[in-house]
C-alpha positions in Angstrom: 0.0 0.0 0.0 1.4 3.5 -0.9 2.5 5.8 1.9 0.2 8.6 0.9 -2.9 6.4 1.5 -1.5 5.0 4.7 -0.8 8.5 6.1 -4.5 9.3 5.7 -5.4 6.4 8.1 -2.5 6.4 10.6 -2.2 9.5 12.8 1.2 11.3 12.6 2.0 10.3 16.2 2.2 6.6 15.1 4.4 7.0 12.0 7.5 6.1 13.8 5.8 3.1 15.5 4.7 1.9 12.1 8.2 2.1 10.7 9.5 0.4 13.8 7.1 -2.5 13.1 8.0 -2.7 9.4 11.7 -2.8 10.3 11.1 -5.5 12.9 12.9 -3.7 15.7 10.7 -4.8 18.6 8.4 -7.6 19.6 6.1 -5.9 22.1 4.3 -2.7 21.4 2.5 -1.2 24.4 0.3 1.6 23.3 -1.5 3.7 25.9 -3.1 7.1 26.2 -6.3 9.1 26.4 -9.5 9.2 24.6 -9.3 9.8 20.9 -5.7 9.0 20.6 -6.5 6.6 17.7 -4.2 3.9 19.1 -6.8 1.2 18.5 -7.4 2.4 15.0 -3.7 2.2 14.4 -3.5 -1.4 15.6 -6.7 -2.2 13.7 -4.9 -1.1 10.5 -1.5 -2.6 11.2 -2.8 -6.2 11.8 -4.6 -6.8 8.5 -1.8 -4.9 6.7 0.8 -7.1 8.3 -1.1 -10.3 7.5 -1.4 -9.4 3.9 2.3 -8.6 3.7 3.4 -12.0 5.1 1.9 -15.2 3.8 2.8 -17.1 7.0 1.2 -14.6 9.3 -2.1 -15.0 11.2 -3.4 -12.9 14.0 -5.4 -13.4 17.2 -7.1 -10.6 19.2 -8.1 -10.8 22.9 -10.6 -9.1 25.1 -11.0 -10.1 28.7 -14.8 -10.4 28.3 -15.9 -12.2 25.1 -19.2 -10.4 24.7 -17.3 -7.1 24.2 -15.5 -8.4 21.0 -18.3 -7.6 18.5 -18.6 -3.9 19.5 -14.9 -3.2 19.9 -12.0 -5.0 18.4 -14.0 -6.8 15.6 -15.4 -3.5 14.4 -11.9 -1.9 14.7 -10.3 -4.6 12.4 -13.3 -4.2 10.0 -12.6 -0.4 10.0 -8.9 -1.0 9.2 -9.7 -3.3 6.3 -12.2 -0.9 4.9 -9.9 2.1 5.2 -7.1 0.1 3.5 -9.5 -0.4 0.6 -9.2 -4.2 0.6 -12.7 -5.1 1.7 -13.2 -7.4 -1.3 -10.1 -9.5 -0.2 -11.5 -10.4 3.2 -14.4 -12.5 4.4 -15.9 -12.0 7.8 -18.1 -14.2 10.1 -19.6 -13.3 13.5 -20.2 -16.8 14.9 -17.4 -17.2 15.6 -15.8 -13.8 15.1 -13.2 -14.2 12.4 -11.7 -12.6 9.3 -10.3 -14.7 6.5 -7.9 -13.4 3.9 -9.4 -14.9 0.7 -6.2 -15.2 -1.5 -4.4 -17.4 1.1 -6.8 -18.5 3.8 -4.9 -16.6 6.5 -7.1 -15.6 9.5 -7.6 -13.1 12.2 -9.3 -14.7 15.2 -10.9 -13.2 18.3 -11.0 -14.7 21.8 -12.3 -13.8 25.2 -10.5 -14.8 28.4 -13.4 -14.5 30.8 -14.2 -18.3 31.0 -10.7 -19.8 31.2 -7.7 -18.9 33.2 -5.3 -20.1 30.6 -5.5 -20.1 26.8 -5.7 -23.6 25.5 -3.3 -24.5 22.7 -4.7 -23.1 19.5 -3.4 -23.6 16.0 -4.0 -22.5 12.4 -4.0 -24.6 9.3 -1.2 -22.6 7.6 1.5 -20.4 9.1 1.5 -19.2 12.7 0.1 -16.4 14.9 2.5 -13.6 14.2 0.2 -10.9 15.6 -1.4 -10.8 19.0 -3.5 -7.9 20.4 -4.6 -7.5 24.0 -7.2 -4.6 24.0 -8.1 -2.8 27.2 -5.0 -4.4 28.9 -6.0 -3.2 32.4 -9.2 -5.4 32.3 -7.1 -8.6 32.2 -6.2 -10.3 35.5 -2.6 -9.3 35.4 0.8 -9.8 33.9 0.7 -13.5 34.7 -2.4 -14.1 32.7 -1.0 -12.2 29.7 2.2 -14.2 30.0 0.4 -17.5 30.1 -1.5 -16.6 26.9 1.7 -15.5 25.1 3.5 -18.8 26.0 0.6 -20.8 24.5 0.2 -18.8 21.3 3.7 -17.5 20.4 5.1 -20.7 18.8 6.2 -21.9 15.4 7.3 -18.6 13.9 10.5 -16.5 13.4 9.0 -13.1 14.4 6.1 -11.9 16.6 4.3 -8.6 17.0 2.4 -8.2 20.3 0.1 -5.2 20.8 -1.2 -4.2 24.2 -3.4 -1.2 24.3 -5.4 0.6 27.1 -6.5 3.9 28.6 -4.5 4.2 31.8 -6.7 3.7 34.9 -6.8 6.5 37.4 -4.8 4.6 40.1 -1.1 4.7 39.7 -0.9 1.4 41.4 -3.0 -0.4 38.8 -1.0 -3.3 37.3 -1.2 -2.0 33.7 0.1 1.4 34.7 3.0 -0.3 36.5 3.6 -2.6 33.6 4.4 0.2 31.1 6.7 1.8 33.7 8.7 -1.3 34.1 11.5 -1.5 31.5 11.4 -4.6 29.3 13.8 -5.7 26.6 12.2 -5.9 23.2 9.3 -3.6 24.1 8.4 -0.2 22.7 6.2 1.9 24.9 4.2 4.7 23.2 1.9 7.2 24.9 -0.5 9.4 22.8 -3.4 11.7 23.2 -6.0 13.4 21.1 -3.9 16.6 20.6 -1.7 14.6 18.2 -4.6 13.7 15.9 -5.7 15.8 13.0 -8.7 17.7 14.3 -11.0 16.8 11.4 -10.5 13.1 12.2 -12.3 13.5 15.6 -14.6 16.4 14.8 -15.2 19.7 16.4 -17.6 18.4 19.1 -14.9 16.1 20.5 -12.5 19.0 21.0 -15.3 21.2 22.4 -16.1 18.5 25.0 -12.4 18.1 25.9 -12.0 21.9 26.4 -15.1 22.0 28.5 -13.9 19.3 30.8 -10.5 21.0 31.0 -12.1 24.1 32.3 -14.6 22.5 34.8 -12.5 19.5 36.0 -8.8 19.7 35.0 -7.9 16.5 36.9 -10.6 14.5 35.1 -9.4 16.0 31.8 -5.8 15.1 32.5 -6.9 11.5 33.2 -9.5 10.9 30.5 -8.2 13.0 27.6 -4.4 13.1 28.2 -4.2 9.6 29.5 -2.4 10.3 32.7 -2.8 8.1 35.8 -3.5 11.1 38.1 -4.1 8.9 41.1 -7.0 8.4 43.5 -6.0 11.0 45.9 -4.7 8.5 48.4 -1.1 8.4 47.2 1.4 9.2 49.9 3.9 10.7 47.4 2.4 12.9 44.7 5.8 14.4 43.9 7.5 11.4 42.3 8.9 11.9 38.8 9.7 8.6 37.0 12.3 9.2 34.3 15.7 8.2 33.1 18.6 9.7 35.1 21.4 9.9 32.6 25.1 9.1 33.2 25.8 12.8 32.4 23.6 13.9 35.3 25.1 11.3 37.7 28.6 12.5 36.9 27.7 15.8 38.5 26.1 14.4 41.6 28.2 15.4 44.6 26.0 14.9 47.6 25.6 11.1 47.8 23.6 9.3 50.4 23.1 5.5 51.0 20.6 3.6 53.1 19.8 0.0 54.0 16.6 -1.7 55.1 17.7 -5.1 56.4 15.7 -8.1 55.3 15.8 -11.9 54.6 12.5 -13.4 53.4 9.8 -12.6 52.5 10.9 -9.0 53.4 13.9 -8.2 51.1 17.3 -6.6 51.8 17.2 -3.2 50.1 20.1 -0.7 49.5 19.5 2.7 48.0 21.8 5.3 46.6 20.6 9.0 46.3 21.8 12.5 45.5 20.1 15.5 47.1 20.0 18.9 45.4 19.1 21.1 48.4 18.9 24.3 46.3 16.1 22.8 44.2 14.7 20.6 47.0 15.0 17.6 44.6 16.0 14.0 45.6 17.4 11.8 42.9 17.3 8.0 43.5 19.6 6.4 40.9 20.7 3.0 42.2 19.4 0.1 44.3 20.2 -3.4 45.3 17.5 -5.8 46.4 17.8 -9.4 47.5 16.1 -12.2 49.4 17.8 -14.9 51.4 21.3 -13.4 51.1 23.6 -13.2 54.2 25.1 -9.9 55.3 28.5 -11.1 53.9 26.9 -11.8 50.5 25.0 -8.5 50.3 28.1 -6.5 51.3 30.2 -8.3 48.7 27.5 -7.5 46.1 27.6 -3.8 47.0 31.4 -3.7 46.7 31.6 -5.8 43.5 28.5 -4.7 41.7 27.8 -1.2 43.0 31.3 0.1 43.7 30.7 0.8 47.4 33.8 1.4 49.4 34.7 1.7 53.1 34.6 5.4 52.7 30.9 5.6 51.8 28.6 6.3 54.7 25.7 3.9 54.8 22.8 4.6 57.3 21.0 1.4 58.0 18.0 0.2 60.1 19.2 0.2 63.7 16.7 -2.4 64.6 19.3 -5.0 63.6 22.4 -4.0 65.5 24.1 -7.3 64.6 23.8 -6.6 60.9 25.2 -3.1 61.4 28.1 -4.6 63.4 28.7 -7.2 60.7 29.0 -4.6 58.0 31.5 -2.7 60.1 33.5 -5.9 60.6 33.6 -6.3 56.8 35.0 -2.8 56.4 31.9 -0.8 55.7 31.4 2.7 57.1 27.9 1.8 58.4 25.9 3.3 61.2 22.4 2.7 62.6 19.7 5.1 62.0 18.8 7.2 65.1 15.1 6.6 64.8 13.1 7.7 67.9 9.5 8.8 68.4 7.7 9.8 65.2 10.8 9.2 63.1 8.8 7.5 60.4 6.3 10.3 60.2 9.0 13.0 60.2 11.0 11.2 57.5 8.1 10.6 55.2 6.8 14.2 55.7 10.2 15.5 54.6 10.1 13.3 51.5 6.5 14.6 50.8 7.7 18.2 51.2 10.3 17.9 48.4 9.6 19.6 45.1 10.4 16.3 43.4 11.6 12.8 44.0 13.2 11.7 40.7 13.5 7.9 40.3 15.0 6.1 37.4 12.7 3.2 36.7 15.4 1.3 34.8 18.1 1.6 37.4 15.6 1.3 40.4 12.5 -0.7 39.4 11.6 -1.8 42.9 12.0 1.7 44.3 10.0 3.2 41.5 7.2 0.7 42.1 7.0 1.2 45.8 7.1 5.0 45.7 4.4 5.3 43.0 2.0 2.8 44.6 2.4 3.6 48.3 -1.0 4.7 49.4 -2.8 5.6 52.6 -5.1 2.9 53.9 -8.8 3.5 53.7 -11.9 2.5 55.8 -14.7 0.4 54.3 -16.4 3.6 53.4 -13.4 4.8 51.4 -12.2 7.4 53.9 -8.4 7.8 54.2 -6.8 6.6 57.4 -4.0 8.8 58.8 -0.7 7.2 59.3 1.5 5.3 56.9 1.0 1.6 56.2 3.9 -0.7 57.2 4.0 -2.8 54.1 5.6 -2.7 50.6 7.8 0.1 51.8 11.3 -1.4 52.0 12.9 1.0 49.5 11.0 3.9 51.2 12.5 3.0 54.6 16.0 2.6 53.0 15.8 6.0 51.5 14.4 7.5 54.7 17.4 6.0 56.7 19.9 7.2 54.1 18.6 10.7 54.1 18.2 10.9 57.9 21.1 13.3 58.4 19.4 15.7 56.1 15.8 15.7 57.3 16.9 15.7 61.0 18.6 19.1 60.6 16.8 22.0 62.1 14.5 23.8 59.7 14.1 20.7 57.5 
């Protein structure tokens, strides 16, 4: 198909994604964003186009609930076929939902996962399932369910293209939101919104409605139209910025802090490394080491060999385990126990909350990024927020709090 016609179907925001797919650069394409971003239209075009361009390729499309297929992904694929101008080359059925490419017999199948925990082995007469699409990713049970399906379907072929698409749920702790923040080899993550789409594609009314919501409820607008997980209001830290911290930035970090939260199993050992820019009230968390069932000698050796820690680096650790602190000193570490004391947890967390930004590199510090972005106040059965901080899933938070203790304990902090 000529590029001119394709450009009238695919929004400019997806041009680079299209060429990435054509060049075979990634396996997983995680597309997320707000209403009207045309991500589903893009996928609905790419799948039939890809099937027609590869005689061995077939496709399978998943929704969590089977009875949503007809009014969503099936219509979206039909739209893509029609817009490509190849309607006469495809035959469709609705019981079961299926498209058949007439020249070769290749198929696009549709499946719901609401009645089975795992996808049973499914095959096609010719070729293999090169394309998979999980629409409304957040509706599935979680990453384990998706992985199980992929293991069953992604067989017998040299190259796969797996699409996952969704509008981010409001809660930052939702598994799909966390999924796209977790680095993965072979995955391209692409976020889009309606402002990147030609206005005439969506119509004047769509833009009027978006602007009206922007004026009356900016938070809802940011979530629904811009596709941002703005949170439920119960997040402990609303100042976290998840982004890459470059080697160039790190080379200029000159106020380094380290902390340890001791653990064995199921609670992990967690070491954190930070830089604090006091002038800008910004904390940078740029390295971590987390382990289960590792002795103090093993974790110290890992910090020395893998993280470059020396006996000159001050590490502030949880003083609730004085033996572990003593062990580290015996190994040559410059380790001291946190002072703690009454309300130390509350004061430490309040200081972290008061910062203009807590910048966390999700690639260098995946566990830290997950804990800081999903740490929420507990609620009553009526949904009311309970004051106080939950003592769970906070190992990196404690580690950072210990490491920064000599800063937040200063007068005036």
